[in-house]
C-alpha positions in Angstrom: -180.8 -9.5 9.2 -182.5 -9.1 12.6 -178.7 -8.7 14.1 -177.4 -6.4 11.1 -180.9 -3.7 11.9 -180.2 -3.7 16.2 -176.6 -3.0 15.0 -177.5 0.0 13.1 -180.3 1.4 15.4 -178.1 1.1 17.8 -175.4 3.2 15.8 -178.1 5.4 15.0 -179.6 5.6 18.7 -175.4 6.7 20.0 -175.3 9.1 17.3 -178.7 11.0 18.4 -177.7 10.6 21.7 -174.5 12.9 20.5 -176.1 15.3 18.5 -178.6 15.8 21.5 -175.9 16.1 24.2 -174.5 19.1 21.6 -177.6 20.9 21.6 -177.8 20.7 25.2 -174.9 22.4 25.7 -175.4 25.0 23.5 -179.0 25.3 24.5 -177.2 26.9 27.9 -175.8 29.7 26.0 -177.5 32.7 25.2 -176.6 34.3 22.0 -179.1 37.3 22.0 -176.9 40.0 23.5 -174.1 39.0 20.9 -176.8 39.3 18.1 -177.3 43.1 19.1 -173.7 44.2 19.5 -173.2 42.9 16.2 -176.3 44.3 15.1 -175.0 47.5 16.7 -171.5 47.5 15.4 -172.3 46.4 11.9 -171.6 49.7 10.2 -168.3 50.5 11.9 -166.7 46.6 11.7 -167.5 47.6 7.9 -171.1 46.4 6.7 -170.1 42.7 5.9 -169.4 40.9 8.7 -169.2 37.2 9.9 -168.7 35.9 13.4 -168.0 32.4 14.3 -167.4 31.2 17.6 -165.9 27.4 18.5 -165.0 25.5 22.0 -162.2 23.8 20.0 -164.9 21.0 18.9 -167.8 22.5 17.0 -169.2 25.8 15.4 -170.9 26.9 19.0 -172.0 30.2 17.2 -172.1 31.6 13.4 -173.6 34.8 12.0 -173.5 36.3 9.0 -173.5 40.2 7.9 -174.0 42.0 5.1 -172.6 39.9 1.5 -170.1 37.9 3.4 -170.5 34.0 4.4 -168.2 31.7 6.1 -166.5 30.7 3.1 -166.1 34.1 1.5 -162.3 34.6 0.9 -160.6 37.9 1.6 -157.4 39.2 2.4 -156.1 39.2 5.8 -152.7 41.1 6.6 -151.2 40.7 9.5 -153.7 37.8 10.7 -150.9 36.2 8.3 -148.3 36.4 11.3 -150.1 33.9 13.3 -150.2 31.7 10.4 -146.2 31.9 9.7 -145.1 31.8 13.3 -146.9 28.5 13.5 -145.3 27.2 10.4 -141.8 28.1 12.1 -142.7 26.1 15.2 -143.7 23.2 13.2 -139.8 23.3 12.3 -139.1 23.3 15.7 -141.0 20.6 16.4 -139.7 18.6 13.7 -136.0 19.1 15.6 -135.1 21.5 12.3 -134.7 24.4 14.4 -134.0 25.9 17.6 -135.5 29.1 18.4 -132.3 30.0 20.1 -130.2 29.6 16.8 -128.9 32.8 14.8 -130.6 33.9 11.9 -127.0 34.3 10.7 -126.4 30.7 10.9 -128.5 30.2 7.6 -128.5 33.4 5.8 -125.2 34.6 5.7 -126.1 38.3 4.9 -126.8 38.8 8.6 -123.5 37.4 10.0 -122.4 41.2 10.5 -121.4 42.7 13.8 -124.5 44.4 14.1 -126.9 41.4 13.2 -125.2 38.4 13.6 -126.5 37.9 17.1 -130.5 37.9 16.5 -132.3 35.2 17.0 -135.0 33.1 15.5 -137.5 34.4 18.6 -136.4 37.6 18.0 -138.1 37.4 14.8 -141.2 36.2 16.1 -141.7 38.2 18.6 -140.4 42.1 16.4 -137.3 42.2 18.5 -134.6 42.3 15.9 -134.3 46.0 16.3 -133.6 45.9 12.8 -135.1 49.7 11.7 -138.5 48.8 10.0 -140.3 52.1 8.3 -143.4 51.2 9.6 -143.9 54.7 10.8 -144.0 55.7 7.4 -146.4 52.8 5.9 -146.7 53.9 2.4 -143.2 54.1 1.8 -142.2 50.4 3.8 -145.2 49.0 1.3 -143.8 50.7 -1.7 -140.3 49.2 -1.1 -141.6 45.5 -0.4 -142.6 45.4 -3.8 -139.0 45.9 -5.1 -138.6 42.5 -4.5 -139.1 39.5 -6.5 -138.6 36.6 -4.0 -137.6 36.3 0.1 -134.2 36.0 -0.4 -133.7 39.7 -2.5 -136.1 40.8 0.4 -134.2 39.7 3.2 -130.8 40.6 2.2 -132.0 44.1 2.0 -133.3 43.5 5.4 -129.5 42.4 7.0 -128.8 46.3 5.1 -130.7 47.8 7.3 -129.2 50.1 9.8 -130.2 48.8 13.7 -132.4 51.2 15.9 -131.7 49.1 19.0 -129.5 45.5 20.0 -131.2 42.2 19.2 -133.7 42.1 21.7 -133.6 45.1 23.7 -136.5 46.9 21.5 -140.0 45.9 20.4 -141.2 47.9 16.6 -144.1 45.9 14.8 -143.0 45.5 11.1 -143.2 42.6 8.3 -139.2 42.5 9.4 -139.0 39.5 11.7 -141.6 37.4 10.0 -140.3 37.4 6.5 -136.9 37.0 7.9 -138.2 33.6 9.8 -139.8 32.6 7.2 -136.8 32.9 4.5 -134.7 31.1 7.2 -137.7 28.2 6.7 -136.5 28.1 2.9 -133.6 28.0 3.5 -133.3 25.1 5.6 -135.9 23.3 3.6 -135.3 23.9 -0.1 -138.9 25.1 -0.9 -140.7 28.1 -1.6 -142.6 29.4 1.7 -145.8 29.0 -0.2 -145.6 25.4 -0.9 -143.9 24.7 2.8 -147.2 26.6 4.4 -149.6 24.6 2.4 -147.9 21.4 2.7 -147.2 21.5 7.1 -150.2 23.9 7.8 -153.1 24.5 5.3 -153.4 21.0 4.0 -153.3 19.0 7.2 -156.2 21.6 8.6 -158.1 21.3 5.4 -157.6 25.1 4.8 -158.2 24.6 1.3 -159.5 28.6 0.6 -156.3 30.1 2.3 -153.2 30.9 0.6 -150.2 33.6 0.0 -149.9 33.4 -3.6 -151.8 36.7 -4.6 -148.8 38.8 -5.0 -147.7 38.5 -8.6 -144.3 39.2 -9.8 -143.1 39.8 -5.9 -142.3 38.4 -3.0 -144.6 36.3 -1.2 -145.3 38.4 2.1 -145.6 35.7 5.5 -146.4 38.7 7.4 -149.3 39.8 5.8 -150.0 38.5 2.1 -152.3 35.6 3.0 -156.1 35.3 2.0 -158.6 33.2 3.8 -162.1 32.4 5.4 -163.3 32.9 8.0 -164.0 29.1 8.6 -160.8 28.1 7.5 -158.9 30.4 9.8 -161.2 29.0 12.4 -159.9 25.2 11.7 -156.6 27.0 12.6 -157.4 28.5 15.8 -159.4 25.7 17.2 -156.0 24.1 16.6 -154.3 25.9 18.4 -157.0 25.8 21.3 -156.6 21.9 21.1 -153.4 22.1 22.3 -152.1 21.7 18.8 -154.4 18.5 17.6 -157.0 19.0 14.8 -159.4 16.6 14.1 -157.8 13.5 16.1 -154.1 15.0 14.1 -151.6 16.7 16.1 -150.7 19.1 13.9 -148.7 21.2 16.3 -146.9 19.8 19.5 -148.7 20.9 23.1 -145.2 22.7 23.9 -145.0 24.5 21.0 -148.3 26.1 21.7 -147.6 26.8 24.8 -143.9 28.5 24.0 -146.6 30.5 21.5 -148.5 31.5 24.4 -145.2 32.8 26.4 -145.0 37.2 26.4 -141.8 38.2 25.1 -141.6 41.9 25.7 -141.9 44.2 28.3 -144.1 47.6 28.3 -141.1 49.4 28.6 -139.4 48.0 25.2 -142.2 49.0 23.1 -140.9 51.5 20.1 -143.6 51.3 17.8 -147.0 49.6 18.0 -150.1 50.4 15.4 -152.6 52.6 16.8 -154.7 49.4 17.8 -152.5 48.0 19.8 -150.5 50.4 21.1 -149.4 49.3 25.1 -150.2 45.5 24.0 -147.8 43.0 24.9 -146.7 40.4 22.3 -146.2 36.9 22.2 -144.8 34.8 18.9 -147.0 35.9 15.4 -150.2 37.4 18.1 -151.0 40.0 20.9 -151.6 39.6 24.4 -155.0 40.1 25.4 -154.7 39.0 29.0 -151.7 37.2 30.8 -150.8 35.9 33.9 -148.9 37.8 36.9 -147.9 41.2 35.0 -145.7 41.8 37.7 -143.3 39.1 36.2 -140.9 40.0 33.4 -141.3 38.8 29.6 -140.5 34.9 29.1 -142.0 34.1 32.1 -145.2 35.2 31.8 -148.1 33.1 29.6 -150.8 34.8 28.2 -154.6 33.6 28.8 -155.8 34.7 25.6 -153.8 35.9 22.2 -155.6 37.7 18.8 -153.8 38.8 15.9 -155.4 41.3 14.0 -155.3 42.4 10.5 -155.3 45.9 9.3 -158.5 45.2 6.8 -160.1 44.5 10.3 -160.0 40.9 10.7 -160.0 39.6 14.2 -159.2 36.4 15.4 -158.8 35.3 19.3 -158.0 32.3 21.1 -159.1 32.2 24.8 -157.4 29.6 26.9 -159.0 30.8 29.9 -162.7 30.6 28.9 -162.0 27.7 26.0 -163.2 29.3 23.0 -161.7 30.4 20.2 -163.7 33.5 17.7 -163.0 35.5 14.6 -164.4 38.7 13.6 -163.9 38.3 9.5 -164.5 41.7 8.2 -162.5 43.9 5.2 -162.6 47.7 6.5 -159.4 49.8 6.4 -161.4 52.6 9.0 -159.4 51.2 12.0 -160.2 54.0 14.5 -162.8 51.9 16.9 -161.8 48.7 15.7 -160.0 47.7 18.8 -162.6 49.0 21.3 -165.6 47.4 19.3 -163.6 44.2 19.4 -162.4 44.1 23.7 -166.3 45.0 24.1 -167.5 42.0 21.7 -165.1 39.9 23.6 -166.3 41.1 26.7 -170.0 39.7 25.8 -168.6 36.3 24.9 -167.0 36.0 27.5 -170.0 35.7 29.7 -171.1 32.6 28.0 -168.2 31.1 29.4 -166.7 29.5 32.8 -163.4 31.1 33.7 -161.0 27.9 33.6 -158.2 29.9 35.5 -159.8 30.9 38.3 
C-alpha cells in the first residue's frame, strides 16, 4: 500500500514539475504589446477575433474578442489551399503520386497538346498556365457553381484557353488545387471530402473542420473549408513539428521540407490578390520570409509561410522563430489586412529567438 502511495506521489510531483517548467517558459514572454495591438486593430480585423500562438506543443497565447471563441466554426476560404496541398503530399508519402507526374496521366481530358505537360507540382503552385478568370471574381464564382462534382469542374478547366505555358506564369486561382484534388479522387476511388477527413482531419482531431457545406455543387478544395481557430492550429502545429502531431507522423519531414520550397520568381507573377502582391508562393501557401532571395525558384526554402483567406483568417508557421499563429476572423474588408497581420507578426516575433541566425 505504501509503495503504491509513493508511486502515485512520484507521478503527481513529476507532473507538477512539468507544469511549472511550462509556466516558467511562458512567464519569460510578455504579451502585453500584442494585447494592445489586437485591441487597436480589432475593428479593422473584423471585431470578432481569435488569436492563438503555439510553440508546436502547447498554446502559449490565446485571446478571444467579440463573439468568437477558439471553437467558433466559420468559413476560412483560401486557408483551405494549405490543407489540400498537404493531402496531396500525403499521397506522395504513400508512394501513390509523384510531384513530377503529369495531370494527364490521371485525367484524360488533360491529354491534349497545350495541357498534357502540366505537373502535379504546378497545380499546387498556381503555375498550370490555364486561364484562371480570377480577375473577375464574381464571374468566376458564378461559373464554379455550375458544377455538381469535381470531375465536371476539372474537365471544364481542360477546355479553357492557356494564358501561358505550364510553369511559365503564376496566376492565383482555384484551378490548380481543385485539379490536384480531382487527381486524388481518381487515384483513390474516393471523394475528396472523405479522403481529407480520413487522412488529415481525423488523425489531427480536427473534428469541426470540413468541406461539406456546398450542397448540390462541386466541393471546393481551394476555398470551401470551414474550421475553428483551435482545429486549424492543430494543423499548423503538425507542420511546425515536421509532420508530427502528438507522437503520430501525419506527414513526412521530407514532405514538409518540400512544401517550404519557393516555386515561382517575381517576374512570373501574372495575377495575385491585393493582399499578396509581390509575394512568392510555395505549395498551398504564400512565402512570408525566405532564404537568399538571389537564388532561383526551386532552390529557396521559406523561413515562414502563411495561407490567408478571403474572409480574413491568417494562419502562419514561422520555422525560424519556432511558432505557429492564427488570426481567426470573418471580414471581407481587406484593404489593411496584410499590413495589420504583418505588423502583428513583428510583435509576436519579438518574443522568440530567431533560430535561423
